[in-house]
Residue, then its C-alpha position, 0 to 999 in steps of 0.5 A: m500500500k505504501i509503495s502504491q501511494r509513493n508511486l501515485r505521488v511520483s506520478a502526480a509530481l511528474a504530471g504537474i511538472l509536465i503540465t507546468i512546462l506545457v503551460c509555460e510554453i503556451v504562454l511564452s509562445y505569445d511573448p507577453l513580457g517581450v522575452i527572448y523566445l528561444r524556439e525562434v532562435a532554435t528555428l533559425w539554427s536548426n534550419s541551417e545548411e553548410i556553406p564554405a563560410g560555415w553555415a547559413q539559414k536555408p532559403g525560404t520565408y520564416q514567420f516569427r511572432n513579431w517579425a519575418t525574414t526571407i532567405l534567398p537562394d544564395n543564403t543571403r537575407k532579402v534586402p527588398d529595396a536593393p536594385t539587383s541590376a545596379p552596377r556596384t555591389w556592397v556586402i554587409l557582413g556580421d552576425s545577428v545584429a547585422f543580420g537584423y535579428g528581430v526585425d523585418d527585412a525592410n527594417t534592417f540597416a542594410n535595407v535602410m542603406a539600400r533606400a538611400l543608395p539606389n545605385i548600389h546593390i546591397i547584399n545582406a550576407a550576415v548570419s546569426g552566430y558568425n564570428s570573425e573567422n566566418i566573416r573572413r571566409r564569407v568575403q570569398d563568396f563575393p569576389d566581385a563586390e566593390r565594398f564590404i561593411y563588417l559590423v564588429i560585435n564583441n562576441d566575434a572572438e568566440s571559439t568557432a568549435a565551441f559555438r558550433a557545438t552549442v548551436r549544432t547546425d549539422l542536426t535537424h530539429t529533433f524532439l530533444d532539441n525542442m525539449w531543450s528549448i521548452l525547458y529554457l535551460q539557456t534562458v538566464p545566460h542568454i538574457l544576461t549576455t545579450r543585455s550586457q553584450g557579452s559572451f558565454v562561449p570561450t573566446d579566441v582573441t588571438r584568432f580574432e586579431s589574425d582575422v581582423r588584420a587579414l580583413a583589413s589588408d583587403n582595401r574593400v573591407m570597411m570595419v565598424g564597431f560600437e564605441s563601447d565594444p572592447l573588440a571594436q576598440a581593439a580593432r581600432t587600435w590594430v587596424g584603424a577600424e571605425v567606431i560609431a555611437d552605441v544604439g539603444h532601442p532594443v527589441s525587448w527588455a530581455d533582447g538587446h538586438p536593435n529594433a527598427e529604430g535602432h537599425q535606422e540609427i546604425a544606417a545613418a551612422l554608416l552612411a555618414l562614415i561613407e560620405r566622409 
């Protein structure tokens, strides 16, 4: 009889945990507090494919809770106002900030710049999670580009091997991946690091410096970072990278990626540097 009651208590506890998880998943799907909804992040990572630079999102249209994006057949993000027939091509490089995570295609700074530069075909080749090594290899995919604009972010020194182990881009989105997302085992470090613009993946600053110096040797590459970013300041010391003012306007209280207004500010700063 005691064993039966114990089993009943264990079953009730497990059922309670499962119901709690399901309720949290339903509530968080509607994002009432503006949190980082990790299933969206997992969707991008799990819909990746191998390319020479590392990985990139598979072509297609992705609809999320508050934003959408279209990935073109060449694994670049759609820049709807960029004239593809323009004689000159500029390429945006970087990670999730340059990609425009959290905002629609029309609101990325790449597209804002495209509207201001109607005679230039601007390509958004940024990919969420890229570090400086990926950036360096990505340049090779656009041999005919006239200019590259690399937005340096302070997690660009992350270890390539460690980050790939984290995002597991070679795997499909399995049941266990879904459970990992549902349980939000990465929520706290992810929120803390995006709010502080830090990193929870081991870094390789030596490799970052080597990549930066190699990129700077290509006179087509314009390297820019935010003035409070230590990696941007390091690149400024090493190779004379430009720095621009920090932007506010985060997507939400928990997600430090810039919203549409933030992308407007980035575009304005970049256009001012180009005019100078």
